[in-house]
C-alpha positions in Angstrom: 27.8 -64.9 5.1 28.8 -63.6 3.0 25.6 -63.2 1.1 24.2 -62.4 4.1 25.8 -59.6 4.9 25.4 -57.9 1.4 21.5 -58.6 1.6 21.2 -57.1 4.8 23.4 -54.1 3.6 21.1 -54.1 0.3 18.0 -53.8 2.9 19.8 -51.1 4.7 20.2 -48.8 1.8 16.7 -49.5 0.2 15.3 -48.4 3.9 17.6 -45.5 4.1 16.5 -43.9 1.1 13.2 -44.5 1.6 13.3 -43.2 4.9 14.5 -40.0 2.8 11.8 -39.3 0.6 9.1 -38.1 2.6 11.6 -35.5 4.0 12.6 -34.2 0.4 8.9 -34.2 -0.8 8.2 -32.4 2.0 10.7 -29.9 1.8 10.1 -29.5 -2.2 6.7 -29.3 -1.9 4.5 -28.4 1.5 7.0 -26.1 3.6 8.1 -24.8 -0.1 4.6 -23.7 -1.3 3.8 -22.1 2.6 6.7 -19.6 2.3 6.2 -16.3 0.5 9.3 -13.9 0.5 8.3 -10.4 1.0 10.5 -7.9 -0.7 11.6 -5.6 2.0 10.7 -7.7 5.1 12.8 -9.9 7.7 12.8 -14.0 7.2 10.7 -14.3 9.9 7.7 -12.6 8.4 7.8 -15.1 5.6 5.1 -17.1 5.9 1.7 -17.0 5.3 -1.1 -19.7 5.9 -1.9 -20.3 1.7 -0.9 -22.5 -0.9 1.5 -20.6 -3.2 2.0 -21.8 -7.1 5.7 -23.6 -7.1 5.9 -24.0 -10.2 7.2 -20.2 -10.4 10.0 -19.2 -8.3 8.4 -15.2 -8.2 4.6 -16.2 -8.3 3.3 -17.3 -4.7 -0.6 -16.4 -5.2 -2.2 -19.7 -6.0 -5.1 -20.3 -4.2 -8.1 -22.4 -3.6 -10.7 -20.6 -5.7 -13.2 -20.9 -2.6 -11.0 -18.4 -0.8 -12.5 -14.8 -0.5 -10.2 -11.7 1.7 -11.3 -9.4 3.1 -9.4 -6.6 4.8 -8.9 -3.1 6.5 -7.4 0.2 6.5 -7.1 3.5 8.0 -4.0 6.0 8.9 -3.8 8.7 11.6 -4.0 6.2 14.7 -2.8 7.7 17.7 -3.7 6.3 21.4 -7.2 7.8 22.3 -10.4 6.7 22.9 -11.4 7.1 19.3 -8.2 4.8 18.5 -9.7 2.0 20.7 -13.5 2.6 19.3 -11.9 2.0 15.6 -10.4 -1.5 16.8 -13.2 -2.6 18.0 -14.9 -1.5 14.9 -12.1 -3.2 12.9 -12.2 -6.8 15.1 -16.4 -6.4 14.6 -15.3 -7.2 10.8 -12.9 -9.6 11.3 -10.1 -8.9 8.4 -7.4 -11.0 7.4 -5.1 -8.2 7.2 -5.2 -4.1 8.6 -3.4 -2.1 6.6 -1.8 0.8 8.7 -1.8 4.0 6.5 1.0 5.7 8.3 0.7 8.2 11.7 1.1 5.4 14.6 1.6 6.5 18.0 2.1 10.5 17.6 4.7 9.7 20.2 8.4 9.6 20.7 7.9 5.8 20.7 5.5 3.1 19.2 4.7 1.4 22.9 1.0 3.0 23.1 -0.1 2.4 19.1 1.5 -1.2 19.8 -0.6 -2.2 22.9 -3.4 -0.5 22.0 -2.9 -2.8 18.8 -2.1 -5.7 20.0 -5.4 -7.6 19.3 -4.8 -7.7 15.3 -1.1 -7.4 15.5 -0.7 -10.5 13.9 -2.7 -8.9 10.9 -0.8 -5.5 10.8 0.6 -4.4 7.5 2.3 -0.8 8.3 3.2 1.9 6.2 5.5 5.1 7.5 3.8 8.7 8.2 5.3 11.9 9.0 4.6 11.5 12.8 6.3 7.7 12.8 9.7 9.7 11.6 10.0 12.4 14.8 6.8 14.1 16.1 9.6 16.6 17.1 9.9 14.6 20.6 12.9 12.3 20.1 15.0 10.1 18.1 13.5 9.9 14.9 15.6 6.3 14.2 15.1 4.7 17.2 11.0 4.9 16.3 11.7 3.9 12.7 13.9 1.0 14.4 11.3 0.1 16.7 8.6 -0.2 14.2 11.0 -1.9 11.4 12.1 -4.7 14.5 8.5 -5.3 15.6 7.3 -5.6 11.8 10.0 -7.7 10.8 10.9 -4.6 7.9 14.1 -4.2 6.9 13.0 -1.4 4.5 10.1 0.5 5.0 8.7 0.4 1.5 7.8 -3.5 0.3 5.2 -6.1 -1.1 3.5 -8.9 -1.0 1.1 -11.3 -2.6 -2.2 -12.5 -0.2 -4.8 -14.7 -2.1 -4.7 -13.3 -5.5 -4.1 -9.1 -4.4 -0.3 -8.1 -4.9 0.4 -5.0 -2.5 2.9 -2.5 -2.1 3.6 -0.5 0.5 5.5 2.5 -0.1 7.2 5.1 2.2 6.5 9.1 1.2 8.7 10.2 4.1 12.2 8.8 2.0 12.8 9.8 -1.5 11.0 8.8 -3.9 11.7 10.4 -7.5 13.3 8.5 -10.5 16.7 8.4 -9.1 15.7 7.1 -6.0 15.7 3.0 -5.1 12.6 2.9 -3.9 11.5 4.5 -7.3 13.1 1.7 -9.0 11.8 -0.8 -6.5 8.0 0.0 -7.5 8.7 0.6 -10.9 10.3 -2.7 -10.9 7.7 -4.6 -8.6 4.7 -3.2 -10.6 6.5 -4.3 -14.4 6.5 -7.9 -12.5 2.9 -8.2 -11.5 1.4 -6.8 -14.4 2.9 -9.9 -16.2 1.8 -12.3 -13.2 -1.7 -14.1 -14.4 -2.5 -15.2 -10.6 -2.7 -11.4 -9.7 -6.1 -10.0 -10.5 -5.3 -7.3 -7.8 -2.8 -4.5 -7.3 -3.5 -2.3 -4.3 -0.8 0.6 -3.4 -1.0 2.6 -0.3 0.9 5.2 2.0 0.5 8.3 3.9 0.6 11.2 1.7 -2.5 12.1 -0.3 -1.9 12.3 -3.9 -5.1 13.4 -4.4 -7.5 15.2 -1.9 -10.3 17.5 -1.4 -9.4 21.3 0.2 -8.4 19.9 3.6 -5.5 20.0 6.3 -3.4 19.3 4.2 -2.9 19.7 0.3 -2.6 17.0 -2.5 1.1 15.8 -3.0 1.6 16.9 -6.6 5.6 15.4 -6.7 4.2 12.3 -5.6 1.4 12.6 -8.4 3.5 13.3 -11.1 6.2 10.9 -10.4 3.7 8.0 -9.4 0.1 7.9 -11.4 1.7 7.5 -14.9 2.9 4.7 -13.6 0.0 3.4 -11.8 -2.1 3.6 -15.5 0.8 2.2 -16.8 0.5 -1.3 -14.7 -2.8 -1.8 -14.0 -2.9 -0.8 -10.0 -6.5 -0.7 -9.1 -7.0 0.8 -5.5 -4.6 3.6 -4.2 -5.0 3.6 -0.2 -3.8 7.2 1.5 -3.8 8.7 5.2 -2.7 12.3 6.1 -5.9 14.3 6.2 -7.9 13.0 9.2 -11.6 12.7 7.2 -12.4 9.9 5.3 -12.5 10.5 0.6 -12.9 8.5 -2.2 -12.8 9.2 -5.5 -13.9 8.4 -9.1 -11.9 6.4 -11.7 -9.2 8.7 -12.7 -6.6 8.5 -14.6 -3.5 11.1 -15.1 -3.8 14.0 -17.3 -1.2 14.2 -19.3 -2.5 18.0 -20.7 0.4 19.8 -21.7 -1.6 23.4 -23.0 -2.7 24.0 -19.8 0.1 26.7 -19.4 -0.5 26.5 -15.3 1.2 22.8 -15.9 4.2 22.0 -13.4 5.3 25.2 -12.6 9.0 24.7 -10.9 11.0 26.4 -9.0 14.2 26.3 -6.4 15.4 23.2 -7.9 19.2 22.4 -6.7 20.2 19.0 -7.7 23.5 19.3 -6.0 21.6 20.0 -2.8 19.7 17.3 -1.2 17.5 19.2 1.4 16.0 21.1 -1.6 12.8 19.3 -3.5 10.9 21.6 -6.3 7.7 23.0 -5.5 5.1 22.5 -8.1 2.8 25.0 -7.6 0.0 23.8 -9.9 -0.8 20.5 -11.4 -3.6 19.3 -14.3 -6.8 17.6 -12.8 -7.0 14.1 -13.5 -9.3 12.6 -16.5 -12.4 11.1 -14.7 -13.0 8.3 -16.5 -16.7 7.4 -15.0 -19.2 9.5 -12.7 -20.8 6.9 -11.6 -21.0 7.5 -7.8 -20.7 3.8 -6.8 -21.0 1.1 -9.4 -17.9 0.6 -12.1 -17.6 -2.3 -14.8 -14.0 -2.5 -15.6 -13.0 0.6 -15.2 -9.8 2.6 -16.6 -7.7 4.0 -13.8 -7.6 4.3 -10.1 -9.7 4.9 -7.4 -8.3 6.9 -4.4 -9.1 6.3 -0.9 -8.2 8.8 2.3 -8.8 6.9 5.5 -6.8 9.0 8.1 -9.8 8.1 10.7 -8.3 6.3 12.9 -8.6 8.1 16.2 -6.5 11.4 16.4 -8.6 14.7 15.9 -10.6 15.2 12.5 -10.0 17.7 10.0 -12.9 19.8 8.6 -13.7 20.1 4.5 -13.1 23.2 3.1 -14.6 22.6 -0.4 -14.9 19.3 -2.2 -13.2 18.3 -5.4 -14.5 17.7 -8.2 -12.6 14.4 -8.4 -14.3 12.8 -5.3 -17.4 10.8 -5.6 -18.1 11.2 -1.4 -16.6 12.5 1.5 -17.2 12.0 5.1 -15.5 13.6 8.5 -15.8 11.2 10.9 -13.9 8.3 12.6 -13.9 4.5 11.5 -12.2 2.2 9.0 -12.1 1.3 4.9 -12.7 -2.0 4.5 -12.2 -4.3 1.1 -13.9 -7.7 0.4 -12.9 -9.4 -3.0 -14.6 -12.3 -4.1 -12.9 -15.5 -4.4 -12.6 -15.5 -8.4 -10.8 -11.8 -8.6 -14.0 -9.8 -10.4 -15.5 -8.1 -7.6 -14.2 -5.9 -5.2 -16.6 -3.9 -2.6 -15.4 -0.7 -1.0 -17.0 -0.1 2.2 -16.3 2.5 4.9 -17.7 1.3 8.5 -17.8 4.2 11.0 -17.2 4.0 14.5 -20.7 5.8 15.4 -23.3 3.2 15.5 -21.5 0.9 15.8 -19.7 0.3 12.5 -22.8 2.7 10.2 -22.0 2.5 6.3 -21.1 6.0 5.1 -19.8 5.3 1.8 -20.4 1.7 -0.4 -18.5 0.8 -4.1 -18.1 -2.0 -6.5 -15.7 -2.7 -9.1 -16.6 -5.6 -11.4 -13.9 -6.8 -13.5 -15.1 -9.3 -15.7 -11.9 -9.2 -18.7 -8.6 -8.1 -18.3 -8.3 -4.5 -17.9 -7.1 -2.4 -20.8 -3.9 -0.5 -19.4 -3.3 3.0 -20.6 -0.2 3.4 -22.8 2.7 5.7 -21.4 5.5 6.6 -23.6 8.0 7.1 -21.0 11.0 8.3 -22.9 8.8 11.4 -24.0 6.5 11.6 -21.0 9.8 11.5 -18.6 12.0 13.6 -20.9 9.5 16.7 -20.6 9.7 16.0 -16.8 13.5 15.5 -16.2 14.1 18.4 -14.4 11.4 17.4 -11.7 11.5 14.0 -11.1 15.2 14.0 -11.0 15.2 16.4 -8.1 16.7 14.9 -5.3 14.1 14.3 -2.1 15.3 14.7 1.1 12.9 14.7 4.3 14.2 17.9 5.9 12.4 20.5 3.2 9.7 23.2 3.5 7.8 24.4 0.5 4.2 25.5 -0.2 3.2 22.1 -0.7 4.7 19.8 1.5 6.1 22.0 4.6 3.4 20.1 6.8 4.7 16.9 6.4 6.7 16.9 9.9 5.6 17.8 12.5 2.0 18.2 11.3 -1.0 16.3 12.7 
């Protein structure tokens, strides 16, 4: 009897162990592979339908070699008939992701825009613009809270991997100079990403333009001085912007750190003890063009800057064309990006709403080798600009370069 009881107990024990093994494997394998922690996003928004590299906790971008990617990007949407046409245009291309480049509803709630975009809601990744703060129509914290809750955001700046691409969403309405949490986040994120061999492309997006042709709004020079050197150093490929309601695309450009220019970074009205003040940068060097080819780039140095504020709000005229801009267009539509499965080719295309998705611009970037990063000696570079970059930033400011941020269309 004792032997029979012992045998029965042993058998039960073996069966229990065997029954637990698949569960353990699932928890450490399949489920974990699909989980992708998005920095700055809530837990409910952390899963994508692809397998991640489980050999390193920080890596989540390993994908089947047959997986291609296409995504859309556009800002300055509103809730107009042109907004509806832009969404239909996007749907025709069926992108996997849609990056919203800020200025979403132009109302004191996000309801109309969320309703307009309901058909692509599960694809949206948003950046915040000036009209997403208050639009002078209500409590800005309520509008931000609505967007953050809807999209599962704990912060309005965050990053995520999708296929072999790393995306960084910045909030150009929040403090972003070198003493800010946002700057630390972006810099550390770029450092980490630049060391990840699974990431082939780095794409940054935000609302206010670092580079623009003369139009309704000028370039944000402080944003340029703060981040362009970082983008060069850590291999950013593409920067997406809004705010000007037109389409623009630059040549590949790098930061111009020529200190021989007497007009370089003139600064006034700086008071680091007053968070409502910020520096007024009255001039800055034009960027360095690394290629003047209009639409084909092989292993380019620097980034291409795209403005796509063409979602549906009233369009802006061009006053001129900047030397660093390869092409520009006034009309509604969206910017589309196709990336090859092996990570060697990126094709950018602007599809206008007119004529049901007519092509107004297209360009190709081919990368066959790891790009050479532009060296930046940060201790020397930032020492020269410590007064500028350490200035505190606040959304309630007014000066020549940035008075258009709040309440402007």
